[in-house]
C-alpha positions as CSV (number, residue, x, y, z in Angstrom):
1,M,51.2,51.7,-30.1
2,S,50.4,48.4,-28.6
3,L,53.2,46.1,-27.4
4,F,51.3,43.2,-28.8
5,E,50.0,43.3,-32.3
6,N,47.2,40.7,-31.6
7,E,46.0,42.2,-28.4
8,R,42.2,41.4,-28.0
9,K,39.9,44.4,-28.1
10,P,37.6,44.9,-25.2
11,K,34.1,43.5,-25.7
12,S,31.4,46.0,-26.3
13,T,28.8,46.8,-23.7
14,L,26.1,45.3,-25.9
15,S,28.0,42.0,-26.1
16,R,28.3,41.8,-22.3
17,V,24.6,42.5,-21.9
18,I,23.7,39.8,-24.4
19,G,26.0,37.3,-22.7
20,W,24.5,38.0,-19.3
21,L,21.0,37.7,-20.6
22,L,21.8,34.4,-22.2
23,S,23.3,33.2,-18.9
24,I,20.4,34.3,-16.9
25,T,17.9,32.7,-19.3
26,L,19.9,29.4,-19.2
27,V,20.0,29.4,-15.4
28,G,16.4,30.4,-15.1
29,G,15.4,27.6,-17.5
30,V,17.3,25.0,-15.6
31,A,15.8,26.3,-12.3
32,F,12.3,26.1,-13.8
33,L,12.7,22.6,-15.0
34,T,14.2,21.4,-11.7
35,I,12.1,23.4,-9.2
36,A,8.8,24.5,-10.8
37,P,6.0,22.1,-9.9
38,T,3.6,20.4,-12.4
39,P,0.1,19.1,-12.0
40,Y,1.6,15.6,-12.2
41,L,3.1,13.0,-9.9
42,V,5.6,10.4,-10.8
43,E,5.1,6.9,-9.4
44,Q,8.3,4.8,-9.2
45,P,9.6,1.6,-7.6
46,G,10.0,1.8,-3.9
47,P,11.9,-0.3,-1.3
48,V,11.5,-4.1,-1.3
49,Y,11.0,-5.7,2.1
50,N,11.8,-9.3,3.0
51,L,9.0,-10.4,5.4
52,F,11.4,-12.7,7.2
53,S,13.7,-9.9,8.1
54,K,13.4,-6.7,10.2
55,I,12.2,-3.2,9.6
56,S,13.6,-0.5,11.9
57,G,15.1,-3.2,14.1
58,K,11.9,-5.1,14.6
59,P,10.9,-8.5,13.0
60,V,8.2,-7.9,10.4
61,I,6.3,-11.0,11.6
62,S,6.6,-12.5,15.0
63,I,4.3,-15.3,16.4
64,S,3.8,-16.1,20.1
65,G,1.5,-18.6,21.8
66,R,1.9,-21.2,19.1
67,Q,4.8,-23.1,17.7
68,S,6.5,-21.4,14.7
69,Y,9.2,-22.6,12.4
70,K,12.4,-21.1,11.0
71,T,12.4,-20.2,7.3
72,S,14.9,-19.8,4.6
73,G,14.9,-17.8,1.4
74,S,12.6,-14.8,1.3
75,L,9.1,-13.7,0.6
76,N,9.2,-10.1,-0.4
77,M,6.6,-7.3,-0.1
78,L,6.8,-4.5,-2.7
79,T,6.2,-0.8,-2.5
80,V,6.0,2.3,-4.7
81,T,6.9,5.9,-4.0
82,L,5.7,9.2,-5.4
83,Q,7.6,12.2,-6.6
84,G,5.5,15.2,-5.7
85,N,2.6,15.5,-3.2
86,S,-0.9,17.0,-2.9
87,T,0.2,20.6,-3.0
88,K,3.3,20.4,-5.2
89,G,3.6,18.1,-8.2
90,A,6.8,16.6,-9.5
91,S,9.1,19.0,-11.4
92,W,9.1,19.2,-15.1
93,F,12.5,17.7,-15.1
94,E,11.3,14.6,-13.1
95,V,8.3,14.3,-15.4
96,G,10.5,14.5,-18.5
97,L,12.8,11.7,-17.1
98,A,9.7,9.6,-16.3
99,K,8.7,9.7,-20.0
100,L,11.9,8.0,-20.9
101,D,11.8,5.4,-18.1
102,E,9.3,2.5,-18.3
103,S,9.7,1.8,-14.6
104,K,8.0,5.1,-13.8
105,K,4.4,6.2,-14.4
106,I,3.1,9.8,-14.7
107,L,-0.2,10.4,-12.9
108,K,-2.4,13.5,-12.4
109,I,-2.4,14.7,-8.8
110,T,-6.1,14.1,-8.8
111,D,-5.6,10.5,-9.6
112,I,-4.1,10.0,-6.1
113,Y,-5.7,12.9,-4.2
114,P,-9.5,13.2,-4.6
115,P,-11.0,16.7,-4.0
116,G,-10.5,17.7,-0.4
117,W,-7.7,15.2,0.2
118,N,-4.2,16.1,1.4
119,D,-1.1,14.1,2.4
120,E,-2.4,13.6,5.9
121,K,-5.7,12.2,4.6
122,L,-3.9,9.9,2.2
123,N,-1.6,8.6,4.9
124,E,-4.6,8.0,7.2
125,E,-6.4,6.0,4.5
126,S,-3.2,4.1,3.7
127,D,-2.7,3.1,7.3
128,V,-6.3,1.9,7.7
129,M,-5.9,-0.2,4.5
130,M,-2.7,-1.7,5.9
131,L,-4.4,-2.7,9.1
132,D,-7.2,-4.3,7.2
133,A,-4.6,-6.1,5.0
134,Q,-2.8,-7.4,8.0
135,A,-6.1,-8.7,9.6
136,N,-7.1,-10.4,6.3
137,A,-3.7,-11.9,5.8
138,K,-3.8,-13.5,9.3
139,A,-7.3,-14.8,8.8
140,A,-6.4,-16.2,5.3
141,A,-3.4,-18.0,6.7
142,L,-5.3,-19.5,9.6
143,N,-8.1,-20.5,7.2
144,L,-5.6,-22.3,5.0
145,L,-4.4,-24.2,8.1
146,G,-7.9,-24.9,9.4
147,I,-7.3,-23.0,12.6
148,P,-10.6,-21.5,13.9
149,Y,-10.9,-17.9,15.2
150,D,-13.6,-15.5,16.2
151,S,-14.3,-11.9,15.0
152,Y,-16.0,-8.8,16.2
153,Q,-16.9,-5.4,14.9
154,A,-14.6,-2.6,16.0
155,V,-13.7,1.0,15.3
156,T,-10.6,1.0,13.2
157,F,-10.3,4.7,12.5
158,V,-11.9,7.9,13.8
159,D,-12.2,11.2,12.0
160,L,-11.4,13.6,14.8
161,K,-13.5,16.3,13.0
162,G,-16.4,14.0,12.5
163,A,-19.5,13.4,14.6
164,A,-17.8,10.8,16.8
165,G,-14.5,12.5,17.0
166,K,-14.7,13.1,20.7
167,V,-16.8,10.1,21.5
168,L,-15.3,6.9,20.0
169,K,-11.7,5.7,19.8
170,A,-9.9,3.3,17.5
171,G,-10.0,-0.1,19.0
172,D,-13.5,0.3,20.6
173,K,-15.4,-3.0,20.3
174,V,-19.0,-2.3,19.1
175,V,-21.4,-4.7,20.8
176,T,-24.9,-3.2,20.0
177,I,-26.3,-0.4,17.9
178,Q,-29.8,1.0,18.6
179,G,-30.3,-1.9,21.0
180,Q,-29.5,-4.5,18.4
181,P,-26.5,-6.9,18.5
182,V,-24.0,-5.8,15.9
183,T,-23.7,-8.3,13.0
184,D,-22.0,-6.5,10.1
185,L,-21.2,-3.2,8.5
186,D,-24.3,-3.1,6.3
187,Q,-26.5,-3.2,9.5
188,I,-24.5,-0.4,11.0
189,K,-24.8,1.8,7.9
190,S,-28.5,1.2,7.6
191,L,-29.3,2.1,11.2
192,V,-27.1,5.3,11.0
193,Q,-28.9,6.3,7.8
194,A,-32.3,5.7,9.4
195,T,-31.7,8.5,12.0
196,K,-31.5,11.1,9.3
197,G,-29.6,13.1,11.8
198,K,-32.7,13.8,13.9
199,K,-31.7,11.5,16.8
200,P,-28.5,10.0,18.1
201,V,-27.2,6.6,17.4
202,V,-26.8,4.7,20.7
203,L,-23.9,2.3,20.9
204,D,-22.8,-0.2,23.5
205,I,-19.1,-0.5,23.3
206,I,-16.2,-2.1,25.2
207,R,-13.1,0.0,25.5
208,G,-10.3,-2.1,26.9
209,T,-12.1,-3.9,29.8
210,K,-14.7,-1.2,30.4
211,K,-18.2,-1.5,29.1
212,M,-19.8,1.9,28.0
213,T,-22.9,3.3,26.4
214,V,-22.3,6.3,24.1
215,Q,-24.4,8.4,21.8
216,V,-23.5,10.0,18.5
217,T,-25.7,12.2,16.3
218,P,-24.9,11.6,12.6
219,Q,-23.9,14.4,10.3
220,L,-24.7,14.7,6.6
221,V,-21.5,14.2,4.6
222,D,-21.5,14.0,0.8
223,G,-25.2,13.1,0.8
224,D,-25.0,10.4,3.5
225,W,-25.5,10.4,7.2
226,R,-22.3,9.4,8.9
227,I,-20.8,9.3,12.4
228,G,-17.2,9.7,11.1
229,V,-15.6,6.4,11.9
230,Y,-14.6,3.2,10.1
231,I,-16.0,0.0,11.7
232,S,-14.6,-3.3,10.4
233,A,-14.8,-6.9,11.3
234,V,-11.7,-7.6,13.4
235,P,-10.6,-11.2,13.7
236,E,-9.8,-12.4,17.2
237,F,-7.1,-15.0,16.9
238,P,-6.3,-17.8,19.3
239,F,-2.6,-16.7,19.5
240,K,-0.6,-13.5,18.8
241,I,0.6,-12.7,15.3
242,D,2.4,-9.3,15.4
243,I,3.2,-7.5,12.2
244,Q,5.5,-4.5,12.1
245,V,5.9,-2.8,8.7
246,G,7.2,0.6,9.6
247,N,5.7,3.4,7.5
248,V,4.5,1.0,4.7
249,G,0.8,1.5,4.1
250,G,-1.9,0.3,1.7
251,P,-3.5,-3.1,1.1
252,S,-1.2,-4.6,-1.6
253,G,1.0,-6.6,0.8
254,G,-1.8,-8.9,1.8
255,Q,-0.9,-11.9,-0.4
256,M,2.8,-12.0,0.7
257,L,1.9,-11.4,4.4
258,A,-0.5,-14.3,4.3
259,L,2.1,-16.6,2.7
260,A,4.8,-15.5,5.2
261,I,2.5,-16.2,8.2
262,Y,1.6,-19.6,6.7
263,D,5.3,-20.4,6.2
264,Q,6.2,-19.6,9.8
265,L,3.3,-21.8,11.1
266,T,4.3,-24.8,9.1
267,P,7.4,-27.0,9.2
268,G,9.8,-26.8,6.2
269,D,10.3,-24.0,3.7
270,L,7.8,-22.7,1.2
271,T,10.5,-21.1,-0.8
272,G,13.2,-23.9,-0.8
273,G,15.7,-21.1,0.0
274,K,14.8,-19.1,-3.0
275,N,13.8,-15.4,-3.1
276,I,10.3,-14.6,-4.3
277,A,8.3,-11.4,-4.5
278,G,4.6,-10.7,-5.1
279,T,1.7,-8.3,-4.6
280,G,-2.0,-8.3,-4.3
281,T,-4.8,-7.9,-1.8
282,V,-6.1,-10.9,0.0
283,D,-9.4,-11.6,1.8
284,P,-10.0,-14.1,4.6
285,E,-11.0,-16.8,2.1
286,G,-7.7,-16.4,0.3
287,N,-8.8,-14.7,-2.9
288,I,-6.1,-12.4,-4.3
289,G,-7.2,-9.0,-5.7
290,P,-5.8,-6.3,-7.9
291,I,-3.5,-3.5,-6.8
292,G,-2.0,-0.3,-8.3
293,G,1.5,0.3,-9.5
294,I,2.1,-3.2,-10.6
295,V,4.6,-2.3,-13.4
296,Q,6.7,-0.3,-10.9
297,K,6.6,-3.3,-8.5
298,M,7.8,-5.6,-11.2
299,Y,10.8,-3.3,-11.8
300,G,11.4,-3.1,-8.1
301,T,11.5,-6.9,-8.0
302,D,13.9,-7.1,-10.9
303,R,16.3,-4.4,-9.5
304,A,16.4,-6.3,-6.2
305,G,17.7,-9.3,-8.1
306,I,14.6,-11.5,-7.5
307,K,13.6,-13.8,-10.3
308,W,10.0,-14.7,-9.4
309,F,7.0,-12.3,-9.1
310,F,3.5,-13.4,-8.1
311,A,0.9,-11.1,-9.8
312,P,-2.8,-11.0,-9.3
313,S,-4.6,-12.4,-12.4
314,S,-6.8,-9.4,-12.3
315,N,-3.8,-7.2,-13.0
316,C,-2.7,-9.2,-16.1
317,D,-3.8,-6.5,-18.6
318,E,-1.2,-4.2,-17.0
319,V,1.5,-6.9,-16.8
320,I,1.5,-7.9,-20.5
321,G,4.1,-6.1,-22.5
322,H,5.8,-4.6,-19.4
323,I,7.7,-7.4,-17.8
324,P,11.4,-6.6,-17.3
325,D,13.8,-9.0,-19.1
326,G,14.6,-12.1,-17.0
327,L,11.7,-11.7,-14.5
328,S,9.3,-14.7,-14.3
329,V,5.8,-13.6,-13.6
330,V,3.4,-16.1,-12.1
331,K,-0.3,-15.4,-12.4
332,V,-2.3,-16.2,-9.2
333,S,-5.9,-15.8,-8.2
334,T,-5.9,-17.5,-4.8
335,L,-3.5,-18.4,-2.1
336,Q,-3.9,-22.0,-3.2
337,D,-2.5,-20.9,-6.6
338,S,0.5,-19.3,-4.8
339,L,1.2,-22.4,-2.7
340,A,1.1,-24.6,-5.8
341,A,3.6,-22.3,-7.6
342,L,5.8,-22.2,-4.6
343,K,5.9,-26.0,-4.5
344,V,7.2,-26.1,-8.1
345,I,9.8,-23.3,-7.5
346,S,11.1,-24.7,-4.2
347,S,11.5,-28.2,-5.6
348,G,13.4,-26.9,-8.6
349,G,10.6,-28.0,-11.0
350,D,9.9,-26.5,-14.4
351,D,8.7,-23.1,-13.6
352,T,8.1,-22.3,-17.3
353,K,4.9,-24.3,-17.0
354,L,3.5,-22.1,-14.3
355,P,0.5,-20.0,-15.3
356,T,1.4,-16.5,-16.5
357,C,-0.3,-13.5,-18.0
358,T,-1.0,-14.0,-21.7
359,K,-2.9,-11.9,-24.3
């Protein structure tokens, strides 16, 4: 006889098994959602960088050899980050959360990584684009100020597995090709293609202070004869403008870099002490071009507590309907548009009359 009339009876073996199976299923399901990769990436707002501040202890922009001026307020460069990479997409849990968050965007891995690309290749391309963006931003700022400068064709990136991998180095100044003075990239491509890989391309280069003549036999890559390097017009400025952006890559910081350089080279403040962010590529003539991830960059601006965002006019179709509450988006096509908007904002004028993206 039991001492307690309501003593619980032991669970049956079957009940225990079912309980364990349910627990294992639940744990396995959670693990699958949080760990199992998908064929998708999630693009989200990344860090916001004030171009008048420091990254990793170094000033983002420093100018020497010419008078520069103190600034106030901030001009901010925006970034995006990815959940997932070339070999492992974001988890199903991350993808599910992204569906509920307008600040995030779901992408296919192939949208970011073309066939044959990996994280190393993407980072290399991103670094090259950032170097081009910096050169264009410097040139655009100096053109606005009417400061003359020279330029030359130089190797900006070398594929170590390509035809010139053991011959050319980044920074090599290309003086002649096949005996002809180098003029532009189209000329270089044409003369490389003309070899059809049957004879080498002969280049006169300057590496540091040393003049050299080198030969590279083009290889057939994706239907084109190539020597495995990027050669770009590199501006040669009359004074030093040093830009340090840490591990930030890509071309989209061009507009804000140009404005920050311009601000430091001119007396007074472009911002009037206010905080302004923006994005967009820039060319030496000051034309502002489209970029990716603009919705994520608007949300990054809003979360940083910044009121004004300069958006390329060519991105307006993505801007409309996605502007965070309280953010003022200014549509710009050129650096002159940006300077005009800054004049209104810095003076406390009616910024509601500034151009914006409309349907």
